N, C-alpha and C positions, 0 to 999 in steps of 0.2 A: 478417544484419541489414540488408542493403541494401534490403529492402522496407519498412523502417521510415521513415515520412515524418517523424514527430515523436513524441517521448516527453514526457509530462507527468509531472514528479516532484512528488508531493504531499508537502509537508513543513510542519512547524509544528504546527497544531492547537491544542487547548485544554488539553492535559495539562500536568502539572508538568514533563514532559520536552520541552517545546516547543523550548527552545534547542538541545538535543541533536539533535532532529529537523531543525531548520533547518540546523545544521552538516552533518549527514549528507546532507541534500538538496543542499546547495551542493557538497559533494565529489562526489557522484554525478553531478549535472548537469554539472559541469566535466569529469569523466571521459568522459561520453557525448559531449560536444562535442569533446573531444580525439580521440575515436574517429571523428569525422566524422558524428555523429548530431545532428540538430536536437533540442535539449532545452530545455525551459522548466521553471522551478520556480515553484510557487505554493502558497499556503496553502489549506486546505480551509475556505472561509468560505461565507457565505450566497449568494454569486454563483457558486459552483462549478458547480452543475448547469446553470444557464442558459448559462454560458460553454462547458461541454462540449457542450451541444446546438447552440450557434451555431458552434463551431469545434472539432470533435472531434479529439483526437490519435489517432495510430495505436494507442497503448497508454498506460496510466497505470502508473506505478511508485509505489505508496503507501509512503512512508517516515515515516508518522505513528507516534509512540510512545504508549504508554499506551492507556487506554480509547478507543474509537471508532477507533483506529488499528490496534492489535494484536488487538483482539477480533473482528474481521471485519465490524464495522458499516459501515465505508466501502466495503468490497468488496461487501457486500450492496446498497448504494446504487448502486455502479457497475454491478453485474449488472442491477438493475432498469432502469437507464438504457441498457443494452445497450452499455456502454463496456468494452472489453477491458482487463485489468490483468495485472500480473505478480505471482505469488505464490500461496500456498496458498488454497484456497477458504474461504469464511466459516465453515463448520462446523469445519474443521480449526483455524482461528484461534481460534474459541471454546474448543475443547477444550484447545489449548495455553495460552491465556490464563488458564484456570481451573487454577491450579497443582495443587490436589489431584487433579483429574481427569487432568492431564498426567502426574503422578507415578504414578498408579495404573495407567494404561494399559499400560506395559511390564510391570509386576508381574502384571497379569491375563493377559497373553500368555504369560509364562514359566510360570505355574502351570497354564495350560490345556493345555500341551503334554504 
């Protein structure tokens, strides 16, 4: 991790789980700092993309809960902007967020063998 200059932890968002996301983000940000990594926490608001373009972090760690956080939307935006992030790609997030699809995937694999 020594090549990491800065990690941007995205937390908060607009979902009903906003407060949980903010707490998670705070804990992760503090843990990164204790590990000697420069880490900042911020909300995903209307200035996010402008700020990422002006001062890009080494990597983004999205910790947004609910829609737009867990469904892959924010990761699609980050990919379009060329900003690296930690976590599963958008398509995997969409599949996991859609609970019926997520439950069916293992069943389909077991019956096709």
